[in-house]
C-alpha positions in Angstrom: -194.9 -62.3 -164.7 -196.3 -64.8 -162.3 -198.2 -63.4 -159.1 -195.5 -64.8 -157.4 -192.6 -63.2 -158.6 -194.5 -59.7 -158.9 -195.0 -60.3 -155.1 -191.1 -61.4 -154.3 -190.1 -58.3 -156.2 -192.7 -56.1 -154.3 -191.2 -57.1 -151.5 -187.5 -56.9 -152.3 -188.4 -53.5 -153.5 -190.4 -52.8 -149.9 -187.5 -54.0 -147.6 -185.0 -51.7 -149.8 -187.1 -48.4 -148.3 -187.7 -50.0 -144.9 -184.4 -51.2 -144.2 -183.2 -47.6 -143.4 -181.7 -48.4 -140.0 -181.1 -44.9 -138.5 -181.5 -41.2 -139.8 -180.9 -38.6 -136.3 -181.2 -35.2 -137.1 -179.8 -32.0 -134.9 -180.1 -29.0 -136.3 -177.5 -28.6 -139.4 -176.3 -31.9 -139.1 -177.7 -35.6 -139.5 -176.8 -39.1 -139.7 -178.2 -41.5 -142.0 -177.7 -45.5 -142.0 -177.8 -46.6 -145.8 -178.6 -50.7 -145.6 -177.6 -53.2 -147.7 -179.4 -54.4 -150.7 -180.4 -58.1 -150.3 -178.8 -60.1 -153.1 -175.6 -62.1 -154.0 -173.6 -59.9 -153.2 -175.0 -57.8 -151.0 -174.8 -54.1 -152.2 -175.2 -50.6 -150.3 -178.2 -49.1 -151.4 -177.7 -46.2 -154.0 -181.8 -45.3 -154.1 -181.4 -43.3 -150.5 -180.8 -39.6 -150.3 -181.4 -37.8 -148.0 -183.5 -35.2 -149.8 -185.0 -32.1 -148.0 -182.7 -33.1 -144.6 -180.3 -29.9 -145.7 -179.9 -27.6 -148.8 -176.4 -27.4 -148.0 -175.7 -31.2 -148.2 -177.8 -31.5 -151.4 -175.6 -28.5 -152.7 -172.3 -29.7 -151.7 -173.2 -33.8 -152.5 -175.5 -34.2 -155.2 -177.4 -37.1 -155.4 -175.2 -38.2 -158.6 -172.4 -37.7 -156.5 -173.1 -40.1 -153.3 -174.1 -42.1 -156.2 -171.5 -42.5 -157.5 -169.3 -42.5 -154.3 -171.2 -45.7 -153.1 -171.0 -47.1 -156.3 -166.9 -47.3 -155.6 -167.8 -49.2 -152.6 -170.4 -51.7 -154.3 -167.6 -52.4 -157.1 -165.5 -53.2 -154.1 -167.4 -55.9 -153.1 -167.9 -57.3 -156.5 -164.5 -57.4 -157.1 -164.4 -60.0 -153.8 -167.6 -61.4 -154.9 -165.9 -62.4 -158.6 -162.9 -63.9 -156.7 -165.0 -66.1 -154.9 -166.6 -67.3 -158.1 -163.4 -67.6 -159.7 -161.5 -69.7 -157.0 -165.0 -71.7 -155.5 -164.0 -70.2 -152.6 -167.6 -70.5 -150.8 -166.3 -72.4 -147.8 -164.2 -69.4 -146.9 -167.1 -67.0 -146.7 -166.1 -65.4 -143.0 -162.5 -64.8 -144.8 -163.9 -63.4 -147.6 -166.0 -61.1 -145.9 -163.7 -59.3 -144.1 -161.5 -58.9 -147.6 -164.2 -57.1 -148.5 -164.9 -55.2 -145.2 -160.9 -53.6 -146.1 -161.3 -53.0 -149.3 -164.5 -51.0 -148.9 -162.9 -49.5 -145.6 -160.2 -48.4 -148.4 -162.6 -46.5 -150.6 -164.6 -45.1 -147.8 -161.1 -43.7 -146.3 -160.2 -42.6 -149.8 -163.6 -40.7 -150.5 -163.6 -39.4 -146.9 -160.2 -37.5 -147.4 -161.2 -36.6 -150.9 -164.2 -34.4 -149.7 -162.3 -33.1 -146.7 -159.6 -32.0 -149.1 -162.7 -29.9 -150.8 -163.8 -28.7 -147.1 -167.2 -30.9 -148.0 -168.4 -31.6 -143.9 -169.7 -34.9 -145.2 -168.1 -38.1 -144.0 -168.6 -41.9 -144.9 -167.9 -45.1 -141.9 -168.8 -48.3 -141.8 -170.3 -49.4 -138.3 -168.1 -51.6 -136.3 -167.2 -55.4 -136.6 -164.8 -57.2 -138.6 -166.9 -58.7 -141.4 -168.4 -56.8 -144.0 -172.1 -59.1 -144.3 -173.1 -57.4 -141.5 -172.0 -53.6 -141.9 -173.7 -50.7 -141.7 -173.0 -47.7 -144.1 -173.1 -44.2 -142.3 -173.4 -41.1 -144.6 -173.1 -38.0 -141.9 -173.3 -34.5 -142.4 -172.1 -32.0 -140.0 -171.2 -28.5 -140.9 -170.0 -27.8 -137.5 -167.6 -30.4 -137.7 -163.6 -29.6 -138.6 -162.7 -30.7 -141.7 -160.0 -29.1 -142.1 
């Protein structure tokens, strides 16, 4: 491995660590913004987990469970990227970004319903916007929130 590629790899890993946009902690709850991993396509980071913020969260939503939920979102992103590659739709990037966001939002809604039906006060949400390319995924844990 050359020095240049080693530095690029280090830079990518540092960017991944530094791109946590927001962490807000309250008495028993927190909001965590998960960054996009830069690449083609951009995926949500499965490496970030709010360990140590809430033992209740760690018990109800183990690392593997959160990674699986984020993985399902990333699967939808991959589907749209595959569509882009197969149909050579690079010139319609904005339209594909809207499509990717709609597909991801659909999976977010399904995941939130699954957690709500299990009485787990964890919620995923996307930042406001039309397209996916500037979206942020928020993990919200609030045991005081009414989940029923």
